[in-house]
C-alpha positions in Angstrom: -3.9 15.3 14.3 -0.6 13.5 13.8 1.3 16.6 15.1 -0.7 16.8 18.3 -0.2 13.0 19.0 3.5 13.5 18.5 3.4 16.2 20.9 1.3 14.4 23.4 3.6 11.4 23.6 6.7 13.7 23.2 7.8 11.6 20.2 9.9 14.3 18.5 12.4 14.1 21.4 12.1 10.4 21.8 12.5 9.1 18.4 16.0 10.5 17.8 17.0 9.1 21.4 15.9 5.8 20.4 17.8 5.8 17.0 21.0 7.1 18.6 20.7 4.2 21.2 20.5 1.8 18.4 23.4 2.9 16.4 26.1 0.2 16.1 23.5 -2.5 17.1 24.6 -5.3 14.8 21.2 -7.0 15.2 19.4 -3.9 13.9 21.7 -4.0 10.8 21.1 -7.6 10.1 17.2 -7.0 10.7 17.4 -4.2 8.2 19.2 -6.1 5.7 16.5 -9.1 6.0 13.7 -6.4 5.5 15.8 -5.0 2.5 16.0 -8.4 1.0 12.1 -9.1 1.3 11.5 -5.6 -0.4 12.1 -7.0 -4.0 10.2 -10.1 -3.1 7.2 -8.0 -2.1 7.3 -6.1 -5.5 8.1 -9.1 -7.5 4.8 -10.7 -6.2 3.0 -7.7 -7.3 4.6 -8.1 -10.8 3.4 -11.7 -11.0 -0.1 -10.5 -10.3 0.1 -7.8 -12.9 1.6 -10.2 -15.4 -1.4 -12.6 -14.9 -3.9 -10.0 -15.2 -2.6 -8.1 -18.3 -1.9 -11.1 -20.3 -5.5 -11.1 -22.1 -4.5 -7.6 -23.4 -0.7 -7.6 -23.7 1.8 -10.4 -23.3 4.7 -9.2 -21.3 7.5 -10.8 -19.4 7.9 -10.9 -15.6 10.9 -8.3 -16.0 8.7 -6.0 -18.1 6.0 -6.4 -15.5 8.4 -5.6 -12.7 9.7 -2.4 -14.3 6.1 -1.3 -15.0 5.3 -1.9 -11.2 8.4 0.2 -10.1 7.4 3.1 -12.6 3.9 3.0 -10.9 5.4 3.2 -7.5 7.3 6.2 -8.5 4.5 8.0 -10.2 2.2 7.0 -7.2 4.6 8.7 -4.9 3.6 12.1 -6.1 0.1 11.5 -7.3 -3.4 10.8 -5.4 -3.9 7.2 -4.7 -3.9 4.8 -7.9 -3.5 7.3 -10.5 0.3 7.2 -10.9 0.3 3.5 -10.1 -1.9 3.0 -13.3 0.1 5.5 -15.5 3.5 3.8 -14.7 2.1 0.2 -15.4 0.5 1.0 -18.9 2.9 3.8 -20.2 4.5 1.4 -22.7 1.1 0.4 -24.1 -0.7 1.9 -27.1 -3.5 4.3 -26.3 -6.2 1.6 -26.8 -4.5 -0.9 -24.8 -4.1 1.7 -22.0 -7.9 2.1 -21.7 -8.4 -1.8 -21.9 -6.0 -2.1 -19.1 -8.2 -0.2 -16.5 -10.0 -3.4 -15.4 -6.8 -5.3 -15.1 -5.4 -2.5 -12.8 -8.8 -2.4 -10.9 -8.7 -6.3 -10.3 -5.1 -6.2 -9.0 -5.9 -3.4 -6.4 -9.3 -5.0 -5.5 -7.8 -8.3 -4.8 -5.1 -6.9 -2.6 -7.5 -4.7 -0.9 -9.8 -7.6 -0.1 -6.9 -9.6 1.6 -5.9 -6.3 3.6 -9.7 -5.9 4.7 -10.1 -9.5 5.6 -7.1 -9.4 8.1 -7.8 -5.7 8.9 -11.4 -6.6 10.2 -10.0 -8.7 12.9 -8.2 -5.9 14.3 -11.0 -3.5 14.0 -13.6 -5.9 15.7 -11.1 -7.1 18.4 -9.5 -3.8 19.5 -11.3 -0.7 18.7 -13.0 1.3 21.5 -16.5 2.8 21.2 -14.9 6.4 20.6 -12.9 5.1 17.6 -15.8 3.1 16.2 -17.7 6.4 16.1 -14.8 8.0 14.2 -14.8 5.0 11.8 -18.4 5.5 11.4 -18.1 9.2 10.5 -15.3 8.3 8.1 -17.5 5.6 6.5 -20.4 8.1 6.0 -17.9 10.5 4.2 -16.8 7.6 2.0 -20.3 6.6 1.1 -21.1 10.2 0.3 -18.1 10.5 -2.2 -18.9 7.1 -3.7 -22.4 8.4 -4.3 -21.1 11.5 -6.1 -18.6 9.4 -8.1 -21.6 7.1 -9.2 -23.7 10.1 -10.3 -20.9 11.8 -12.2 -20.0 8.7 -13.9 -23.7 8.4 -15.0 -23.5 11.6 -16.7 -20.2 11.2 -18.5 -19.9 12.1 -22.1 -20.7 9.0 -24.3 -17.1 8.7 -25.8 -15.5 8.6 -22.2 -18.2 6.3 -20.7 -17.6 3.9 -23.8 -13.8 3.9 -23.0 -14.4 3.2 -19.3 -16.8 0.4 -20.2 -14.1 -1.1 -22.7 -11.5 -0.9 -19.8 -13.6 -3.3 -17.5 -14.3 -6.0 -20.2 -11.0 -7.8 -19.5 -12.5 -8.7 -16.0 -15.0 -11.3 -17.8 -12.0 -13.1 -19.4 -10.3 -14.2 -16.2 -10.7 -17.9 -15.4 -11.0 -19.2 -11.8 -7.5 -20.5 -12.1 -5.8 -17.2 -12.8 -8.2 -15.6 -10.1 -6.9 -18.1 -7.6 -3.2 -17.5 -8.6 -3.8 -13.8 -8.2 -5.2 -14.3 -4.7 -2.4 -16.5 -3.7 0.2 -13.8 -4.8 -1.7 -11.3 -2.9 -1.9 -13.4 0.2 2.0 -14.0 -0.2 2.7 -10.4 -0.5 0.6 -9.5 2.5 2.5 -12.2 4.6 5.9 -10.7 3.2 5.4 -7.0 4.2 3.7 -8.2 7.6 6.8 -10.2 8.3 9.1 -7.1 7.3 7.0 -4.9 10.1 7.3 -7.7 12.7 11.0 -8.1 12.3 11.5 -4.2 12.6 9.1 -4.0 15.7 10.9 -6.8 17.4 14.4 -5.7 16.8 13.3 -2.2 18.2 12.4 -3.6 21.2 8.7 -3.3 21.0 8.1 -6.1 23.7 4.6 -6.9 23.2 2.6 -10.2 22.6 3.1 -11.5 19.1 -0.7 -11.6 18.5 -0.9 -7.8 19.7 1.8 -7.0 17.2 -0.2 -8.8 14.3 -3.2 -7.1 15.2 -1.6 -3.7 15.3 0.0 -4.3 11.9 -3.3 -5.5 10.5 -4.8 -2.3 11.8 -2.2 -0.1 10.2 -2.5 -1.7 6.7 -6.3 -1.6 7.1 -6.3 2.1 7.9 -3.8 2.9 5.0 -6.1 1.1 2.4 -9.5 2.7 3.4 -8.3 6.1 4.2 -7.6 8.4 1.1 -4.1 9.7 0.5 -3.0 12.2 -1.8 0.7 12.1 -1.9 3.8 10.5 -0.2 3.4 12.9 3.0 -0.4 11.8 3.4 0.6 8.1 2.9 3.2 8.3 5.6 1.0 10.5 7.8 -1.9 7.7 7.7 0.6 5.0 8.4 2.1 6.6 11.5 -1.2 8.1 12.9 -3.0 4.7 12.6 -0.1 3.0 14.4 -0.1 5.5 17.3 -3.7 5.3 17.7 -3.7 1.6 17.9 -0.5 1.3 20.0 -0.9 4.4 22.3 -2.2 2.2 25.2 1.4 1.1 25.4 3.1 4.5 25.5 6.6 3.2 26.2 7.0 1.5 23.0 5.6 4.3 20.8 8.9 5.5 19.8 10.1 2.2 18.4 6.8 1.6 16.8 6.9 5.0 14.9 10.4 4.2 13.8 9.7 0.9 12.6 6.8 2.4 10.5 9.1 5.0 9.1 11.9 2.4 8.4 9.4 0.1 6.5 8.0 3.1 4.6 11.6 4.0 3.5 12.4 0.4 2.3 9.2 -0.5 0.7 8.0 2.9 -0.7 11.0 5.3 -0.9 13.7 2.9 -2.3 11.4 1.4 -4.9 10.6 5.0 -5.8 14.3 5.9 -6.5 14.6 2.9 -8.6 11.5 3.6 -10.6 12.6 7.3 -11.1 15.8 5.8 -12.7 13.7 3.6 -14.9 11.5 6.6 -16.0 14.4 8.8 -16.9 15.9 5.9 -18.7 13.0 5.0 -20.8 12.2 6.6 -24.1 8.5 5.8 -24.1 6.2 8.8 -24.3 2.7 8.9 -22.6 0.4 10.1 -25.4 
């Protein structure tokens, strides 16, 4: 579908032309520098969340938490949604603590997902046409069926594995309201940071649309990325760009800048941390047992 949208709007030829026109633009360089500086802030806030949530199981420093997050980004780049992220975070823990950490990872992702859904629903309610609502309905049915299959299979797991999973979620009961509020605050700040990055890139790439329209579009892109399954880095990028095109295609003159902004944001927030995480993985002498 992404291929046909690119072909329909002639983006394959337009994007390189836009990029060439912007070469040597000092404002673009300063904007990219600002977005680059916000990247570590983005992942540092995720590290703060992880440090708070894992504390009942394993006491770690903010630096150790940050390294775990980057390792998770690296492994998540090549694995289906969430699997690599979990492995990267807990690879330095003992086998017992790895299982106990499942609930902490679940809590971290659930809080961030809740923030994304909260803002994303404004975009869904305010801008989706009837045709897209029908598509969302179809996707929702598929996700519900997959969820039902998951529940059915989980009820028939062998006792040993079932017990380990139950152990992993016990940590959630230990979180105080104060800790949960801190985690929510970090998730909100993180959402604000990567939304700001997106706004900066769209603005400097001359996407001259009302600020509220840009925000709704950004909320929609992050919403779609969160609810639609991704299996690797290619599908992650595909979902980002396709959702952006579907939302902004009513303003076709700006699509090349919108797609380019999404690509730049993906490179800065995902590819660059992945490279750093790869270095940390090769450097680490820890073995996943």
